[in-house]
ROMI-581572 format. One record per atom (N, C-alpha, C): residue in three letters; atom name; x, y, z. Coordinates in steps of 0.001 Angstrom, whole numbers. Layout:
N
+------+------+---------+---------+---------+
! type ! atom !      c1 !      c2 !      c3 !
+------+------+---------+---------+---------+
!  ALA !   CA !       X !       Y !       Z !
...
+------+------+---------+---------+---------+
//
This chain:
138
+------+------+---------+---------+---------+
! type ! atom !      c1 !      c2 !      c3 !
+------+------+---------+---------+---------+
!  MET !    N ! -199256 !  -83715 !  189591 !
!  MET !   CA ! -198615 !  -82165 !  189776 !
!  MET !    C ! -197433 !  -82083 !  188261 !
!  LYS !    N ! -197045 !  -83586 !  187688 !
!  LYS !   CA ! -196774 !  -83085 !  186248 !
!  LYS !    C ! -197366 !  -82405 !  185558 !
!  LYS !    N ! -198808 !  -82596 !  185488 !
!  LYS !   CA ! -199537 !  -82015 !  184278 !
!  LYS !    C ! -199521 !  -80909 !  184543 !
!  ILE !    N ! -199687 !  -80017 !  185831 !
!  ILE !   CA ! -200099 !  -79111 !  186245 !
!  ILE !    C ! -198701 !  -78355 !  185819 !
!  PHE !    N ! -197678 !  -78437 !  186330 !
!  PHE !   CA ! -196257 !  -77888 !  185312 !
!  PHE !    C ! -196315 !  -77978 !  184211 !
!  ILE !    N ! -196398 !  -78892 !  183751 !
!  ILE !   CA ! -196341 !  -78780 !  182127 !
!  ILE !    C ! -197298 !  -77967 !  181463 !
!  SER !    N ! -198301 !  -77953 !  181843 !
!  SER !   CA ! -199675 !  -76775 !  181458 !
!  SER !    C ! -199112 !  -75679 !  181650 !
!  LEU !    N ! -198743 !  -75319 !  183213 !
!  LEU !   CA ! -198160 !  -74137 !  183334 !
!  LEU !    C ! -197319 !  -73333 !  182476 !
!  VAL !    N ! -196137 !  -74412 !  182004 !
!  VAL !   CA ! -194552 !  -73990 !  181184 !
!  VAL !    C ! -195645 !  -74230 !  179818 !
!  LEU !    N ! -196565 !  -74765 !  179294 !
!  LEU !   CA ! -196894 !  -74201 !  177622 !
!  LEU !    C ! -198063 !  -73283 !  177822 !
!  ILE !    N ! -198673 !  -72432 !  178950 !
!  ILE !   CA ! -199416 !  -71623 !  178860 !
!  ILE !    C ! -198011 !  -70526 !  179157 !
!  ILE !    N ! -197183 !  -70862 !  179575 !
!  ILE !   CA ! -196074 !  -69687 !  179282 !
!  ILE !    C ! -195621 !  -69153 !  178604 !
!  ALA !    N ! -195277 !  -70320 !  177410 !
!  ALA !   CA ! -194705 !  -70469 !  176434 !
!  ALA !    C ! -195590 !  -69666 !  175256 !
!  ALA !    N ! -196816 !  -70294 !  175377 !
!  ALA !   CA ! -197921 !  -69962 !  174370 !
!  ALA !    C ! -197815 !  -67937 !  174418 !
!  GLN !    N ! -197776 !  -67174 !  176078 !
!  GLN !   CA ! -198099 !  -66104 !  176021 !
!  GLN !    C ! -196468 !  -65047 !  175695 !
!  ILE !    N ! -195160 !  -65976 !  176020 !
!  ILE !   CA ! -194118 !  -65428 !  174762 !
!  ILE !    C ! -194099 !  -65400 !  173591 !
!  THR !    N ! -194922 !  -66529 !  173237 !
!  THR !   CA ! -194788 !  -66375 !  171525 !
!  THR !    C ! -195751 !  -65418 !  171054 !
!  THR !    N ! -197123 !  -65496 !  171791 !
!  THR !   CA ! -197610 !  -64293 !  170950 !
!  THR !    C ! -197494 !  -62765 !  171714 !
!  ALA !    N ! -196928 !  -62671 !  172707 !
!  ALA !   CA ! -196525 !  -61349 !  172797 !
!  ALA !    C ! -195933 !  -60346 !  171952 !
!  GLN !    N ! -195125 !  -61368 !  171295 !
!  GLN !   CA ! -193988 !  -60082 !  169782 !
!  GLN !    C ! -194997 !  -60474 !  168712 !
!  ASN !    N ! -195918 !  -60861 !  168711 !
!  ASN !   CA ! -197069 !  -60466 !  167599 !
!  ASN !    C ! -197525 !  -59454 !  167101 !
!  PRO !    N ! -196963 !  -58522 !  165966 !
!  PRO !   CA ! -197255 !  -57487 !  165934 !
!  PRO !    C ! -198495 !  -57251 !  165014 !
!  VAL !    N ! -199196 !  -58202 !  164576 !
!  VAL !   CA ! -200547 !  -57891 !  163876 !
!  VAL !    C ! -201312 !  -57258 !  164587 !
!  GLY !    N ! -201889 !  -56206 !  163108 !
!  GLY !   CA ! -202937 !  -55089 !  163963 !
!  GLY !    C ! -202858 !  -54024 !  162910 !
!  LYS !    N ! -203574 !  -52987 !  163405 !
!  LYS !   CA ! -203448 !  -51293 !  163217 !
!  LYS !    C ! -202887 !  -50640 !  163840 !
!  TRP !    N ! -201701 !  -50062 !  163529 !
!  TRP !   CA ! -200668 !  -48851 !  164577 !
!  TRP !    C ! -200411 !  -47656 !  164139 !
!  LYS !    N ! -200396 !  -46709 !  164811 !
!  LYS !   CA ! -199827 !  -45503 !  164487 !
!  LYS !    C ! -198659 !  -45254 !  165176 !
!  VAL !    N ! -197894 !  -44538 !  164317 !
!  VAL !   CA ! -196466 !  -44016 !  164605 !
!  VAL !    C ! -196856 !  -42621 !  166203 !
!  ILE !    N ! -196220 !  -42790 !  166913 !
!  ILE !   CA ! -196272 !  -42007 !  168395 !
!  ILE !    C ! -194938 !  -41207 !  168375 !
!  SER !    N ! -193774 !  -41670 !  167845 !
!  SER !   CA ! -192345 !  -41162 !  167616 !
!  SER !    C ! -191431 !  -42186 !  166985 !
!  HIS !    N ! -190670 !  -41420 !  166552 !
!  HIS !   CA ! -189371 !  -42024 !  165980 !
!  HIS !    C ! -187853 !  -41355 !  166235 !
!  ILE !    N ! -187862 !  -41677 !  167463 !
!  ILE !   CA ! -186133 !  -41112 !  167651 !
!  ILE !    C ! -185078 !  -41977 !  167012 !
!  SER !    N ! -184130 !  -40633 !  166412 !
!  SER !   CA ! -183003 !  -40985 !  165753 !
!  SER !    C ! -181413 !  -39800 !  166472 !
!  GLU !    N ! -180762 !  -40222 !  165979 !
!  GLU !   CA ! -179510 !  -39436 !  166095 !
!  GLU !    C ! -178789 !  -39196 !  164911 !
!  TYR !    N ! -178159 !  -37929 !  164960 !
!  TYR !   CA ! -177360 !  -37748 !  164176 !
!  TYR !    C ! -176525 !  -36462 !  164945 !
!  ASP !    N ! -175150 !  -37136 !  164921 !
!  ASP !   CA ! -173995 !  -36310 !  165104 !
!  ASP !    C ! -173956 !  -36097 !  166392 !
!  GLY !    N ! -174490 !  -37233 !  167553 !
!  GLY !   CA ! -174586 !  -36923 !  168856 !
!  GLY !    C ! -176112 !  -36458 !  169250 !
!  GLN !    N ! -176534 !  -35966 !  168329 !
!  GLN !   CA ! -178106 !  -35227 !  169008 !
!  GLN !    C ! -179281 !  -36030 !  168753 !
!  LYS !    N ! -179925 !  -36228 !  169355 !
!  LYS !   CA ! -181346 !  -37104 !  169391 !
!  LYS !    C ! -182539 !  -36245 !  168897 !
!  PHE !    N ! -183430 !  -36560 !  167797 !
!  PHE !   CA ! -184426 !  -35893 !  167543 !
!  PHE !    C ! -185497 !  -37000 !  167245 !
!  ASP !    N ! -186552 !  -36536 !  167235 !
!  ASP !   CA ! -187899 !  -37103 !  166761 !
!  ASP !    C ! -188281 !  -36890 !  165536 !
!  SER !    N ! -188030 !  -37549 !  164455 !
!  SER !   CA ! -188688 !  -36868 !  163078 !
!  SER !    C ! -189881 !  -37515 !  162930 !
!  HIS !    N ! -190642 !  -38122 !  163499 !
!  HIS !   CA ! -192120 !  -37986 !  163823 !
!  HIS !    C ! -192641 !  -36721 !  164065 !
!  ALA !    N ! -192387 !  -36345 !  165197 !
!  ALA !   CA ! -192902 !  -35160 !  165860 !
!  ALA !    C ! -192581 !  -33695 !  164746 !
!  ALA !    N ! -191295 !  -33964 !  164053 !
!  ALA !   CA ! -190699 !  -32566 !  162978 !
!  ALA !    C ! -191982 !  -33090 !  161691 !
!  LEU !    N ! -192291 !  -34281 !  161377 !
!  LEU !   CA ! -193477 !  -34289 !  159919 !
!  LEU !    C ! -194587 !  -33586 !  160640 !
!  LEU !    N ! -194677 !  -34001 !  161994 !
!  LEU !   CA ! -196167 !  -33620 !  162371 !
!  LEU !    C ! -196234 !  -31870 !  161967 !
!  THR !    N ! -195243 !  -31200 !  162480 !
!  THR !   CA ! -195111 !  -29706 !  162661 !
!  THR !    C ! -195452 !  -29344 !  160890 !
!  GLN !    N ! -194876 !  -30296 !  160091 !
!  GLN !   CA ! -194972 !  -29829 !  158647 !
!  GLN !    C ! -196700 !  -30480 !  157802 !
!  ARG !    N ! -196901 !  -31487 !  158566 !
!  ARG !   CA ! -198092 !  -32292 !  158214 !
!  ARG !    C ! -198872 !  -32874 !  159214 !
!  PRO !    N ! -199388 !  -31909 !  159795 !
!  PRO !   CA ! -200532 !  -32803 !  160589 !
!  PRO !    C ! -201155 !  -33546 !  160483 !
!  CYS !    N ! -201691 !  -34073 !  159461 !
!  CYS !   CA ! -202654 !  -34968 !  158887 !
!  CYS !    C ! -201908 !  -36485 !  159034 !
!  ALA !    N ! -200764 !  -36538 !  158971 !
!  ALA !   CA ! -199744 !  -37742 !  159102 !
!  ALA !    C ! -200300 !  -37954 !  160992 !
!  ALA !    N ! -200518 !  -37603 !  161448 !
!  ALA !   CA ! -200796 !  -37892 !  162787 !
!  ALA !    C ! -201808 !  -38969 !  162766 !
!  LYS !    N ! -202485 !  -39379 !  161617 !
!  LYS !   CA ! -204099 !  -39952 !  161162 !
!  LYS !    C ! -203572 !  -40977 !  160284 !
!  ILE !    N ! -202479 !  -41189 !  160154 !
!  ILE !   CA ! -202023 !  -42398 !  159230 !
!  ILE !    C ! -201683 !  -43516 !  160122 !
!  SER !    N ! -202027 !  -45117 !  159940 !
!  SER !   CA ! -202049 !  -45746 !  160264 !
!  SER !    C ! -200935 !  -46736 !  159141 !
!  TYR !    N ! -200645 !  -47885 !  160281 !
!  TYR !   CA ! -199829 !  -48916 !  159570 !
!  TYR !    C ! -200382 !  -50086 !  159552 !
!  GLU !    N ! -200602 !  -50624 !  158734 !
!  GLU !   CA ! -201311 !  -52517 !  159240 !
!  GLU !    C ! -200554 !  -53289 !  159013 !
!  ILE !    N ! -200162 !  -54481 !  159632 !
!  ILE !   CA ! -199513 !  -55217 !  160017 !
!  ILE !    C ! -200348 !  -56449 !  159762 !
!  ASN !    N ! -200130 !  -57125 !  158784 !
!  ASN !   CA ! -201229 !  -57936 !  158838 !
!  ASN !    C ! -201281 !  -59470 !  158659 !
!  ALA !    N ! -201942 !  -60532 !  158844 !
!  ALA !   CA ! -201589 !  -61680 !  159212 !
!  ALA !    C ! -200672 !  -62318 !  157711 !
!  ASP !    N ! -201263 !  -61690 !  156648 !
!  ASP !   CA ! -200623 !  -62865 !  155253 !
!  ASP !    C ! -199526 !  -62005 !  155403 !
!  LYS !    N ! -198499 !  -61278 !  156126 !
!  LYS !   CA ! -197195 !  -60929 !  156091 !
!  LYS !    C ! -197077 !  -59478 !  155279 !
!  THR !    N ! -198033 !  -58941 !  154966 !
!  THR !   CA ! -197811 !  -57659 !  154154 !
!  THR !    C ! -197826 !  -56544 !  155391 !
!  TYR !    N ! -197228 !  -55565 !  154899 !
!  TYR !   CA ! -197171 !  -54235 !  155885 !
!  TYR !    C ! -197492 !  -53019 !  155000 !
!  ARG !    N ! -198647 !  -52418 !  155246 !
!  ARG !   CA ! -199199 !  -51313 !  154518 !
!  ARG !    C ! -199050 !  -50095 !  155324 !
!  LEU !    N ! -198991 !  -49023 !  154338 !
!  LEU !   CA ! -199370 !  -47978 !  155465 !
!  LEU !    C ! -200755 !  -47153 !  154993 !
!  ASN !    N ! -201832 !  -46870 !  155564 !
!  ASN !   CA ! -202826 !  -46436 !  155307 !
!  ASN !    C ! -203031 !  -45258 !  155482 !
!  ALA !    N ! -203025 !  -44614 !  154785 !
!  ALA !   CA ! -203328 !  -42939 !  154888 !
!  ALA !    C ! -204608 !  -42261 !  154078 !
!  ALA !    N ! -205706 !  -43127 !  154382 !
!  ALA !   CA ! -206898 !  -43134 !  153702 !
!  ALA !    C ! -207526 !  -41800 !  153982 !
!  GLY !    N ! -207798 !  -42274 !  155515 !
!  GLY !   CA ! -208544 !  -41554 !  156464 !
!  GLY !    C ! -207704 !  -40190 !  157309 !
!  SER !    N ! -206406 !  -40130 !  156672 !
!  SER !   CA ! -205669 !  -38834 !  157304 !
!  SER !    C ! -206134 !  -37160 !  157206 !
!  GLY !    N ! -206897 !  -37254 !  156235 !
!  GLY !   CA ! -207179 !  -35599 !  155440 !
!  GLY !    C ! -206017 !  -35167 !  155008 !
!  CYS !    N ! -204680 !  -35858 !  154292 !
!  CYS !   CA ! -203587 !  -35606 !  153549 !
!  CYS !    C ! -204186 !  -35405 !  152296 !
!  ASP !    N ! -203110 !  -34269 !  151519 !
!  ASP !   CA ! -203327 !  -34136 !  150379 !
!  ASP !    C ! -203548 !  -35364 !  149558 !
!  GLU !    N ! -204084 !  -35652 !  148198 !
!  GLU !   CA ! -204572 !  -36719 !  147746 !
!  GLU !    C ! -202733 !  -37157 !  146690 !
!  LYS !    N ! -201875 !  -36138 !  146711 !
!  LYS !   CA ! -200614 !  -36294 !  145940 !
!  LYS !    C ! -200048 !  -37173 !  146998 !
!  TYR !    N ! -199535 !  -36825 !  148130 !
!  TYR !   CA ! -199023 !  -37245 !  149613 !
!  TYR !    C ! -199695 !  -38838 !  149770 !
!  ILE !    N ! -200686 !  -38554 !  150221 !
!  ILE !   CA ! -201177 !  -39954 !  150240 !
!  ILE !    C ! -200766 !  -41189 !  149165 !
!  LYS !    N ! -201289 !  -40951 !  148159 !
!  LYS !   CA ! -200623 !  -41647 !  146899 !
!  LYS !    C ! -199671 !  -41987 !  147080 !
!  ILE !    N ! -198500 !  -41256 !  147351 !
!  ILE !   CA ! -196857 !  -41668 !  147433 !
!  ILE !    C ! -196647 !  -41674 !  148623 !
!  GLN !    N ! -197492 !  -41977 !  149631 !
!  GLN !   CA ! -196831 !  -42863 !  150805 !
!  GLN !    C ! -197308 !  -43938 !  150578 !
!  GLU !    N ! -198639 !  -44459 !  150311 !
!  GLU !   CA ! -198787 !  -45514 !  150266 !
!  GLU !    C ! -198265 !  -46285 !  149050 !
!  LYS !    N ! -197834 !  -45716 !  148386 !
!  LYS !   CA ! -196902 !  -46692 !  146946 !
!  LYS !    C ! -195473 !  -47246 !  147341 !
!  LEU !    N ! -195204 !  -46169 !  148673 !
!  LEU !   CA ! -193566 !  -46795 !  149090 !
!  LEU !    C ! -194015 !  -47709 !  150001 !
!  TYR !    N ! -195305 !  -48364 !  150786 !
!  TYR !   CA ! -195372 !  -49297 !  151416 !
!  TYR !    C ! -195914 !  -50740 !  150602 !
!  SER !    N ! -196937 !  -50633 !  149504 !
!  SER !   CA ! -196938 !  -51306 !  148670 !
!  SER !    C ! -196912 !  -53031 !  148541 !
!  LYS !    N ! -195266 !  -52994 !  148524 !
!  LYS !   CA ! -194989 !  -54423 !  148330 !
!  LYS !    C ! -194252 !  -54868 !  149698 !
!  THR !    N ! -194560 !  -53937 !  151041 !
!  THR !   CA ! -193735 !  -54404 !  151982 !
!  THR !    C ! -194168 !  -55524 !  152433 !
!  MET !    N ! -193432 !  -56299 !  153232 !
!  MET !   CA ! -193649 !  -57996 !  153987 !
!  MET !    C ! -192983 !  -57530 !  155050 !
!  TRP !    N ! -193396 !  -58161 !  156177 !
!  TRP !   CA ! -192903 !  -58693 !  157618 !
!  TRP !    C ! -192520 !  -59987 !  157987 !
!  GLN !    N ! -191511 !  -59903 !  158917 !
!  GLN !   CA ! -191117 !  -61436 !  159300 !
!  GLN !    C ! -190805 !  -61165 !  160772 !
!  VAL !    N ! -191211 !  -61633 !  161823 !
!  VAL !   CA ! -190354 !  -62082 !  163285 !
!  VAL !    C ! -189665 !  -63223 !  163613 !
!  GLN !    N ! -188161 !  -63237 !  163566 !
!  GLN !   CA ! -187421 !  -64393 !  164401 !
!  GLN !    C ! -186423 !  -63720 !  165001 !
!  ASN !    N ! -186800 !  -64453 !  165969 !
!  ASN !   CA ! -185931 !  -64283 !  167391 !
!  ASN !    C ! -185654 !  -63110 !  167742 !
!  GLY !    N ! -187029 !  -62638 !  168113 !
!  GLY !   CA ! -186999 !  -61613 !  168533 !
!  GLY !    C ! -187038 !  -60072 !  168123 !
!  LYS !    N ! -186748 !  -60178 !  166508 !
!  LYS !   CA ! -186701 !  -59117 !  165560 !
!  LYS !    C ! -187444 !  -59597 !  164366 !
!  ILE !    N ! -187648 !  -57657 !  163644 !
!  ILE !   CA ! -189081 !  -57562 !  162975 !
!  ILE !    C ! -187885 !  -57518 !  161835 !
!  THR !    N ! -188133 !  -58524 !  160461 !
!  THR !   CA ! -187793 !  -57542 !  159285 !
!  THR !    C ! -188698 !  -57144 !  158263 !
!  ILE !    N ! -188823 !  -56001 !  158025 !
!  ILE !   CA ! -189615 !  -55504 !  157008 !
!  ILE !    C ! -188809 !  -55292 !  155485 !
!  SER !    N ! -189111 !  -55735 !  154232 !
!  SER !   CA ! -188752 !  -55736 !  152964 !
!  SER !    C ! -189515 !  -56088 !  152117 !
!  THR !    N ! -188952 !  -55669 !  150699 !
!  THR !   CA ! -189912 !  -55380 !  149838 !
!  THR !    C ! -189673 !  -56896 !  148931 !
!  GLN !    N ! -188521 !  -57496 !  149316 !
!  GLN !   CA ! -188192 !  -59023 !  148839 !
!  GLN !    C ! -188359 !  -59972 !  149536 !
!  LYS !    N ! -189379 !  -61131 !  148857 !
!  LYS !   CA ! -190109 !  -62182 !  149473 !
!  LYS !    C ! -188841 !  -62819 !  150362 !
!  ASP !    N ! -187779 !  -63103 !  149707 !
!  ASP !   CA ! -186653 !  -63882 !  150266 !
!  ASP !    C ! -186259 !  -62936 !  151466 !
!  PHE !    N ! -186589 !  -61575 !  151792 !
!  PHE !   CA ! -185802 !  -60838 !  152692 !
!  PHE !    C ! -184389 !  -60460 !  152865 !
!  SER !    N ! -183987 !  -60978 !  151714 !
!  SER !   CA ! -182412 !  -60283 !  151537 !
!  SER !    C ! -182274 !  -58982 !  151211 !
!  VAL !    N ! -182804 !  -58262 !  151296 !
!  VAL !   CA ! -182612 !  -57006 !  152008 !
!  VAL !    C ! -183673 !  -56275 !  152532 !
!  GLY !    N ! -183165 !  -55472 !  153565 !
!  GLY !   CA ! -184281 !  -55221 !  154179 !
!  GLY !    C ! -184156 !  -54353 !  155715 !
!  GLN !    N ! -184826 !  -53853 !  156274 !
!  GLN !   CA ! -184600 !  -53179 !  157655 !
!  GLN !    C ! -184819 !  -53960 !  158839 !
!  THR !    N ! -183889 !  -54433 !  160012 !
!  THR !   CA ! -184284 !  -54849 !  161072 !
!  THR !    C ! -184436 !  -54375 !  162257 !
!  TYR !    N ! -185143 !  -54639 !  163264 !
!  TYR !   CA ! -185519 !  -54110 !  164373 !
!  TYR !    C ! -185662 !  -55256 !  165808 !
!  THR !    N ! -185056 !  -54707 !  166512 !
!  THR !   CA ! -185514 !  -55815 !  167429 !
!  THR !    C ! -187065 !  -55339 !  168068 !
!  ILE !    N ! -188204 !  -56078 !  168506 !
!  ILE !   CA ! -189719 !  -55724 !  168705 !
!  ILE !    C ! -189893 !  -56268 !  170055 !
!  THR !    N ! -190666 !  -55071 !  170621 !
!  THR !   CA ! -191328 !  -55018 !  171849 !
!  THR !    C ! -192587 !  -54777 !  171805 !
!  VAL !    N ! -193436 !  -56044 !  172240 !
!  VAL !   CA ! -194916 !  -55605 !  172167 !
!  VAL !    C ! -195443 !  -55864 !  173485 !
!  ALA !    N ! -195850 !  -54660 !  174062 !
!  ALA !   CA ! -196428 !  -54936 !  175492 !
!  ALA !    C ! -197721 !  -53718 !  175650 !
!  GLY !    N ! -198883 !  -54410 !  175539 !
!  GLY !   CA ! -200331 !  -54312 !  175798 !
!  GLY !    C ! -200483 !  -53231 !  174359 !
!  SER !    N ! -200801 !  -51925 !  174652 !
!  SER !   CA ! -201138 !  -51297 !  173238 !
!  SER !    C ! -199837 !  -50704 !  172427 !
!  LYS !    N ! -198703 !  -51294 !  173480 !
!  LYS !   CA ! -197515 !  -50406 !  172404 !
!  LYS !    C ! -196722 !  -51203 !  171924 !
!  MET !    N ! -196204 !  -51202 !  170697 !
!  MET !   CA ! -194817 !  -51460 !  170321 !
!  MET !    C ! -193870 !  -51191 !  169737 !
!  ILE !    N ! -192761 !  -51024 !  170410 !
!  ILE !   CA ! -191431 !  -50778 !  169997 !
!  ILE !    C ! -190385 !  -51433 !  169332 !
!  TRP !    N ! -190168 !  -50590 !  167923 !
!  TRP !   CA ! -189242 !  -51312 !  167231 !
!  TRP !    C ! -187611 !  -50556 !  167321 !
!  THR !    N ! -186479 !  -51355 !  168302 !
!  THR !   CA ! -185317 !  -50613 !  167999 !
!  THR !    C ! -184661 !  -51019 !  166711 !
!  GLY !    N ! -184112 !  -50402 !  166157 !
!  GLY !   CA ! -183180 !  -50749 !  164923 !
!  GLY !    C ! -181987 !  -51264 !  165278 !
!  THR !    N ! -181719 !  -51979 !  164660 !
!  THR !   CA ! -180167 !  -53104 !  164828 !
!  THR !    C ! -178908 !  -52507 !  164206 !
!  ASP !    N ! -179275 !  -51632 !  163180 !
!  ASP !   CA ! -178334 !  -50770 !  162056 !
!  ASP !    C ! -178325 !  -49363 !  162239 !
!  GLY !    N ! -178336 !  -48698 !  163006 !
!  GLY !   CA ! -179139 !  -47459 !  163592 !
!  GLY !    C ! -180198 !  -46732 !  163315 !
!  GLN !    N ! -181109 !  -47507 !  162823 !
!  GLN !   CA ! -182286 !  -46640 !  162071 !
!  GLN !    C ! -183196 !  -45815 !  163557 !
!  GLY !    N ! -182867 !  -46049 !  164418 !
!  GLY !   CA ! -183528 !  -45310 !  165567 !
!  GLY !    C ! -184341 !  -46563 !  166121 !
!  THR !    N ! -185447 !  -45802 !  167258 !
!  THR !   CA ! -186514 !  -46050 !  167809 !
!  THR !    C ! -187750 !  -45952 !  167488 !
!  ILE !    N ! -188580 !  -46595 !  166989 !
!  ILE !   CA ! -189961 !  -46319 !  166324 !
!  ILE !    C ! -190616 !  -46594 !  168171 !
!  THR !    N ! -191850 !  -45969 !  168173 !
!  THR !   CA ! -192814 !  -46339 !  169004 !
!  THR !    C ! -194120 !  -46228 !  168353 !
!  TYR !    N ! -194732 !  -47320 !  168203 !
!  TYR !   CA ! -196339 !  -47360 !  167786 !
!  TYR !    C ! -196969 !  -47982 !  168822 !
!  GLN !    N ! -198724 !  -46759 !  168708 !
!  GLN !   CA ! -199664 !  -47285 !  169364 !
!  GLN !    C ! -200370 !  -48199 !  168927 !
!  ARG !    N ! -201318 !  -49089 !  169270 !
!  ARG !   CA ! -202284 !  -49631 !  168481 !
!  ARG !    C ! -203499 !  -48955 !  168593 !
!  LEU !    N ! -204157 !  -49377 !  167287 !
!  LEU !   CA ! -205586 !  -48504 !  167472 !
!  LEU !    C ! -206399 !  -49310 !  167331 !
+------+------+---------+---------+---------+
//
């Protein structure tokens, strides 16, 4: 009976640990922010100006790099170059249910969000008023 209980606890712990693993390719489906008491979706606003941005993906890699990939988006080359450069040095780390993205290897400066990964969706909720970003796994 002890072995079954211990095995069950280990399996559940492994599931909880891997459930918050963001590694993979993702696309943003919404970025809800609030300004002056009004909520708005900045991602939807971006798509009205640049529909090609719907094909931009975010690569959260096992080597702790976080990259924007606009190569297959159909956006103009200048826009692609600028966007990819913005994410060219970005790293990520998850600790205690929070993900931090930063260009600093020591994460002394960065953006921190609570993270929830469930099925094909990942939700980041800003800890400092950055809003909520919802991703869809590709």
